C-alpha angles and dihedrals in degrees: 000000000000088000091059091049091051093053094048094046094047092056093047105034108029092058096059091042094053095038090054092048098045097042091062118097106218118178095239135042088230090060091050091050089049091052093050092045091051092049093050092047090053091049093050090050091049091047092049090051092050092045091051091049090049092050090049091053090048088054093053120118128200114250131167134210131195132183110152123307112017097218097081092035091057092050093052095049092045088053090050091051090054098045099039104030102024092234112165090186106048120213093209106123129179112235150139129262145153099063130121098221146043129208134238137223117207090216091057106045115198095015117122113219135195112177142176118254107294140172091244089061087227118165094326106203094216093053089048091056099251129135133210113269142159118232119208138171106244122192110226093240091057101048090108093055092051090047089053091051091050093051090049090061093066121092110210091333097312141086113275093233098067093163087070100086129185143059091287087072097045122131112258144145134195134204137155107287095011115216090354094060114111090228090056096046094043102036120002099043095051091048092052092049092047087056091053094256124134115219116210132183109260116225098180134273087037121177130260118284098207110139093001102087090225129143119198112218120205136190105236090214089067099027110036124181118256114211115246123228119291093246090061093056119102090356125164117260121238101234122091110279094026097105096115126203119278092244089060093048090050092058088087094067092038090055091046094051093049092049100248090113118047138197103272094197090242125116103285146147093264 
């Protein structure tokens, strides 16, 4: 992947750098050589920065976090991606995870479905044992920062929206390897415990955590995240101050048009 970046950048960036340097008319050859050297040094620095960023993205792993309604959670992780990683197109995606089953639609044979509550009673995520989460691609070197953001979403050890009751709003997180992952044992687990939260191995269809200060931890290999409907993506929260800017709300259709979000097969706006 870094090799592709290098080729693309060299064809786009090196040309302007060299053209700018060589088109100048300095009085001495030494000055011209210095200009070219300076331009090349700037290019190499830019290329190194881009290559490092590409390598960091290659090293990212999908994790998911849940603590009540996923609308506010998605906004906070999208904001962290922008401020910490410089991502203009956030990977934070509202979804469902932690259940033991998926649903079916006779009109879509062979397609596994996990849907929000709907009048068709189609693959209801709550009845299937899933909870609301936000999936995000987390570079290994930034796991601690994302764990900090997750802990910051709790209010005295609980989800902020305590009127949402039931297992579908339980506190949970998922990562490759679950509680056995080195990143959980070395970083995430200690941060949860320092915040007064008790991590427990999730086995699927686990009960609500309200009032218990528990966080269920899942292995994403066994309990993957299922993307939520497009209309749930980049949605306003329901607490005061959670009416987000229009350009944030519009990211759902942008992501759908560029293929990052897909048609889930559930009742939706698309």
